[in-house]
C-alpha positions in Angstrom: 81.1 -14.2 18.3 83.6 -13.5 15.5 83.7 -9.7 14.8 82.4 -8.2 11.6 85.5 -7.0 9.7 86.4 -5.2 6.5 84.5 -3.2 3.9 82.9 -4.8 0.8 80.9 -3.2 -2.0 78.3 -5.5 -3.7 75.6 -4.9 -6.2 72.0 -4.8 -5.2 69.6 -6.2 -7.8 66.2 -4.8 -8.9 64.4 -7.1 -6.4 66.5 -5.6 -3.5 68.7 -8.7 -3.1 72.3 -8.3 -2.2 75.1 -10.8 -1.4 76.3 -10.6 2.2 80.1 -10.8 2.4 81.4 -14.3 3.3 83.1 -13.0 6.4 79.9 -11.4 7.6 78.0 -14.7 7.1 80.8 -16.5 8.9 80.4 -14.1 11.9 76.8 -15.2 12.4 77.3 -18.8 11.4 76.6 -20.1 14.9 73.5 -17.9 15.4 70.1 -19.3 15.9 69.0 -17.2 12.9 70.3 -18.2 9.5 70.7 -14.5 8.6 71.2 -11.1 10.1 69.2 -8.3 11.7 68.9 -4.9 10.1 67.3 -1.7 11.0 67.5 2.0 9.9 70.2 4.0 11.6 68.7 6.7 13.7 71.8 8.9 13.4 72.8 8.5 9.7 71.4 7.5 6.3 72.6 4.0 6.6 71.4 0.6 7.8 72.6 -0.9 11.1 73.2 -4.7 11.1 74.0 -7.3 13.7 73.4 -10.9 14.8 70.2 -11.9 16.5 72.2 -12.3 19.7 73.5 -8.8 19.5 70.0 -7.5 19.0 68.9 -9.5 22.1 71.8 -7.7 24.0 70.5 -4.3 22.8 67.0 -5.3 23.9 68.4 -6.2 27.3 70.1 -2.8 27.6 66.9 -1.1 26.7 65.1 -3.1 29.3 67.4 -1.8 32.0 65.9 1.7 31.4 62.9 2.8 33.4 60.0 0.9 31.8 57.8 3.9 31.0 60.4 6.5 30.1 60.2 8.4 26.9 63.8 7.7 26.1 63.4 4.0 26.6 60.4 3.9 24.3 62.2 6.0 21.7 65.1 3.6 21.6 62.9 0.6 21.5 60.8 2.0 18.7 63.9 3.1 16.7 65.8 -0.2 17.1 63.4 -3.0 17.9 60.3 -1.6 16.2 62.2 -1.1 12.9 64.3 -4.3 13.0 64.0 -6.9 10.3 65.1 -10.5 10.4 66.8 -11.1 7.0 67.5 -14.8 6.2 70.2 -15.8 3.8 69.1 -17.6 0.6 71.1 -20.5 -0.7 73.5 -18.0 -2.5 74.1 -16.1 0.7 71.9 -13.1 -0.3 69.4 -11.2 1.7 66.4 -9.2 0.4 66.5 -5.7 1.8 63.1 -4.3 2.6 62.1 -1.2 0.7 61.9 0.8 3.9 65.6 0.1 4.5 66.6 0.8 0.8 64.8 4.1 0.9 66.2 5.1 4.3 69.8 4.6 3.1 69.2 5.8 -0.4 70.4 2.6 -2.0 70.7 2.4 -5.8 72.9 -0.1 -7.6 75.6 -0.7 -5.0 75.8 -1.1 -1.2 78.8 -1.0 1.0 79.0 -3.4 4.0 81.3 -2.0 6.7 82.3 -4.2 9.6 82.3 -2.5 13.0 83.1 -5.4 15.4 79.9 -6.6 17.0 77.8 -4.7 14.4 78.1 -3.5 10.9 76.6 -0.8 8.7 75.3 -0.9 5.1 75.8 2.3 3.2 75.2 3.7 -0.2 78.9 4.1 -1.1 78.4 7.7 -2.3 76.7 8.7 1.0 79.6 7.1 3.0 82.1 9.0 0.9 80.5 12.3 2.1 80.9 11.1 5.7 84.4 9.6 5.5 86.5 12.7 6.3 84.2 13.6 9.3 84.4 10.1 10.7 88.2 9.9 10.2 88.6 13.2 12.1 86.4 11.9 14.9 88.4 8.7 15.1 91.7 10.7 15.3 90.2 12.8 18.1 89.0 9.7 20.0 92.2 7.6 19.7 93.6 8.5 23.1 90.5 6.8 24.7 91.6 3.4 23.4 93.2 1.0 25.9 94.6 -2.5 25.7 93.7 -4.7 28.7 93.0 -1.7 30.9 96.4 -0.1 30.3 97.2 3.1 28.5 
């Protein structure tokens, strides 16, 4: 699958519709779903997004956990129980459910941020409050990156 790349800010209309960036639509073009999967982030006031195939991979990872464990059920409820299949309309828009809009505090504009196999949708003002913290965390983590298993 082509990775989700870049950051794009688009307007959200009064009906909750927003245009998905062309690069994001291209990343899921070969998916069995003509759209994307979105669910509320359980760690931030943002929306997590991915392809249907990536959600299936997450589901498989959850299935590897002990079947009756509290942690497994918590992850399944947070991700799978709150996931929405959002189909593209003919203009390449999706309609964000009110639950997701409310969770992420959307009002007027949304920011799509590509993160490789997944992406996030933020209220741009909310992300601005997180940007310095996330940049510092990235600087601290940079030594853990490896190309082809080499340092």
